[in-house]
N, C-alpha and C positions, 0 to 999 in steps of 0.2 A: 293672206296670212300663211297658208301652207307653203307658198312659193318662197316667202321670206325665211321661214324656218329651214327650208331645204338649202337655201343659199348660205344660211348661218352654219349649217352642218358641213357643207362643202368647204367653207372658209376655215372652219375649225380643223377639219381634216388636213387642209393644206398647211396650216400652222404646225400641226403635229409632224407632218412629213418633213418640214423644214427644220424643226428642232432636233429630230432624231438624226443620228449620223447617217450619212449617205450609204445606201446599200443595206442598212439594218432596219429601216422603217418598214420594209416589205414583209417582215416576219421574224420569228424567233431565230436566234443564232444557236445552232446545235453544238458548236465547238469553237475554241480558239486554238489556232494552229500557228506555231511560231518558228521562225528561222532567224539565225543571226549569230552574234558574238556573246561576250561576257555580260552584256546588258540584257540578254534574253535567255542565257543558259540556266536552266533550273536544276541542273545536276548531271548533265550528260558527261562532263569531263571527269566525274568521279569514276567512270568505268572505262577509261582509255588511258594509255600510257602518255602522260603529259605532266608538265610542271605547272600548267595553268589550272589550278584548282582553288576552290573556296570552301572546302569541306572541313574547315578547322576554325576554332575561335580566333578572333572575335566575330567572324562572319556568322550570321544567323542568330546572334544573341537575342534579338527581339522577334525572331520567328517563333511560331507556336511551339512551346516546349524548349525554346532556346537551342534549337538544333541547327548546326551548320550543314545545310542541305547541298551546298555547292553553289548557291547563289552568291554573287559578289555584291553583298549588301548586308546590312544589319538585320534585314527582314525580307520582305517580299519584293518582287520586281514589278515593272509596269504591266507585263502580260498577266500576272496574277490578279492585279486589281481590275484589269479589263474583264477577265473571266468572271470574277465575283460580281461586277457591276451588271453583267449580262445574265445573271441568275444561274451561272454555272459554278463549278468548284472554286473555292477561294485560292487555290494554288494549281498551277498548270504542271502536270508531271513531266519528267524527263523521259524521252523515248528509250534511252539505253538502260534505264534502271531495271534491273532484273526483277521478275515477279509481277510487273505491271501487265495485267491482262488487256487485250484489245478492247474489251468492254469498258474498262476504266479509262483507256486512252481515247475512247470514242467521243468524249465530251471535252477534250482538250489535250494537246501534246506540244512539247517543245523539242525541236530538233537542233536547237542552237548549241554552239560550242564556244567556250571562252577561248579567245585568241584567233578565232576564224575571221574571214573577211570576204569581200566581194572577189578579191584576187585569190586564187588558189594558193599562190606562193606564200601569202600571209599565214596560212595554216601550217606552214613548214618551219616557221621561225622558231629557234631554240630547240629544234629537233636534232638529236644526236645520232640519228639513224637516217635511213632513206625514207622513213615513214613520216606521216603528218603528226605534228604535235597537237593539232586540233582537228575537229571534223570539218572539212572544207564545206563551203556552201554547196558545191556540186554534189558532195556525198550526202549532205543533209537532204537534198532533193531526191536522191536515190532512196534514202530512208523513208521519205514521204511516199514515194511510189510503192515501196514495200508495205507501208502502213495502209495504203489504199487497198492493196490486194488482201491484206489481213482483214480489213473491214468487210470486204465483199464476202470473204469466206465465212466470217462469223455472223454477219447480219443480213446477207443477201444483197443483191444488186440495188434494189430500190432504196433500202435504208442507207446503204453505203453512199449511193449517189446523192441522196438528200444531205447527208453529213458533209460530203466533199464540196458540193456546190453552194450550200448555205452557210458554211463556216466563215469566220473572220480570220484572215491571214495577216500576220504581222511580220514585217521584215525590219529588224533592228540591227544594222550592220554597216560597216564602212569606216568607223573611227580607227580600228586596228590597222587598216590598210595604210592610212596616212601616218599614224603615230609609230607603228612598228615596222613599216615597210618603206617609208619614203622620207618623212620629215625628220624623225629622230635617228633612224638608221637608214643609210643610203643604199639599201638593197636594190630597189627598183630605179634609182636615179641613173644607173648605168645604161638603162634601156630607154627610159621615158623622160621627156621634159615634164614639168608639173602639169601643164595643160593637157599634154598627151596622156598622162596617167589618170587625170580626172575623166577624160573621155573614155579611156579603157575601162575604168570602174563603172561608169554609167552604162557602158555596153554590157558589162557583166551583170549589172542590176536588171537591165532589160531582158537579158537572156534568162535570168532566174525567174522573173515574173512570167515570162512567156512559157517557161517550162511548167510551172505549177498551174498556169492557166490551161495548158494543154492536157493536164491531168484532172482538170475540173474546177480549179479554184476560180472564184469570181470576185469576192469581196476582199480587197487587198489594201493594207495600210503600209506605206513606206515611210519609216521614221527618219527624218533628216539628221544631219550631224549636229551635235551640241557645239557650243562655243569652245572649240578645242584649245584655243589659247588661254582660256580661263580655268582649265583643269588645274588643280593644285600642283600636279607634277610639272606642267608647262610653266607655271609661275616660278617654281623652284629652279628650273633650268634656263630661265630667261636672264641671261647674263647681261644683256643691255640695260634692262630695267628690272632688277631682282624683286620678286614678290608681286609684280604687276602682270596683268594679262599680256600675252604675246599677240600683238596686233596682227602680225603676219600670219600666224596660224588661224586666227579668226577669219581673216580675209579668205584663206583657203576654204574654210568651212562654208562661208557665205556663198562663195563662187560655186562650190560643188552642190550645195543645196539648190542653187538656181538651176543647175543642170538637172537635178532630180525633179524639180517642178515641171520643167519642159518635158521630161521623160513621161511623167504621169499623164500629161495631156496627150502625148503620142500613144501611150498604151490604151487609154480610154477610147481613142479614135480608131485604133487598128485591131484591138482584140474584141471579138464578139461577146457581148454581155458583160464586159469587164466593168468593174466599179472600183477603180483604183484611186486612192487618195494619198496626198502628201501630208505628213504630220510635221508641223513647224516646231520641233523641239528647240531649235536654236533661239527663236524669239522668246519662248517661255523661259528657258534657263538663263538667257542673258539678262532678262529683267529680274529674275530671282537673285542672280549673282550680284547684280548692280544694286538692288534694293532688298536685301534679305529680310530686314525688319518688316517690310510690307507684307511678307508671307509668313511671319512668325519664326524666322530663322535668326540665329545670332552670329553665325560664322559661314561665310561663303568663300573664304580664301584658303583654308586648310581642310584636310580630311580629318575625320574623327579618329581613325585608328592610328596608333603610334604617335609620332610627333606631328603627323599630318602633312609633312613636306615631301617625303620620298616613299612611304610605305604603301605597297599594294601586294596582294597575294601572300606568299609565305612570310614576307617581311612584316605584315600586320600581325601574324602569329608570334613572331619573335619579339615584337614590341607590344604585346597584348596589354601589359601592365600600364602602358601610357595612354591607352585608348580612352576617349572622352566618356564622361558619365552619361550624357543624354544625346544620343545620335539624332534625335528629332530636332535639335537645335542647329544641326549642321546640314548644309546642302549636299556635301560629299561625305561618304563614309570612308573611302580611302582616297588616294590621290588621283584616281581616274573615275571611280564609280559613284553614282549618286547614293544618298541615303534612302531608306524606305519611304520617307515622307516626300522626297523629291520624285522618286519613281511613281508615287501615287498621283502626283501632279501631271507627270508625263502621260499616265494612263487616261486621265480626264481629257487631255489634248487628243489622244488617239480616238476617244469615243465621241468627242463633241466638236472637233475642229476640222471636219473634212470639207464640205462643199465650198464654203467661202474662201478657203485657203487655196483652192485650185484656180482662182481667177487670175 
């Protein structure tokens, strides 16, 4: 009887380990640490010279207090929901926000910057000087290095090492490279064929993960590209089939995501102690866009802000009066970025979809 009970306990523990996200089952996550672009920027761009900002209405209208924090959404982003689900703060603070103490940032921080990409050149788009218009991924990692030093100074080596090694790291980046740097604007087409550019970006992703691993990161989530061709903006500029998804852009996303999956396998094999997982955002959002009613949405074709066909960033502010009444019914808040409800669904994918997606 005692043996049977012991076996039952072992079996139950095994089930728990399989249900919990890979790398999280081993203990509490002390912080969520985020790198990326506008899908992960919780306000860093508010404090740099850039046109890529979301710190004005209608952004943030469903955020606590109706504040436009700089998040490109009507409310919170995926990283915020991940943080809350792990028992941490309901919102991940921006690293560059003045007045944020290292003690406050110790339980979560976003280094992400709207307009950034895996390619450093992406962060220079629309810059009217020789400076970056966004914080490049390379610079975000430098900020992380600075953050680690601040943690050591404030909390001591042992506590800082615990935070760094046990935290969950999210990379949500890559769409801006294709949309702003290759497919819509031919900046990188002069140097790379499309397959060459995909390989270049995967190499940049590998270098970024290796860099943060070298600084102590172990639990990493790499969020794949969404169905780029089904973003409202891409539907609008689809001259061949106006209003429909651009199949060619979706093929690019699928192919790049396949490369990311292979990279994740490579990183787990080569980096000591690495627990890297790919997050299949494409599969999730493709189904939501195709069958919005199944998930409680009414519109997956247009953005909520403005007319829903061309507005993002400052254009949403100019057309604020046209913004939809209930963003929860829309998959997209503007023509590029998901609504808060859609971000919440991506967050669940980040937390629950790791081990089996690596097969």
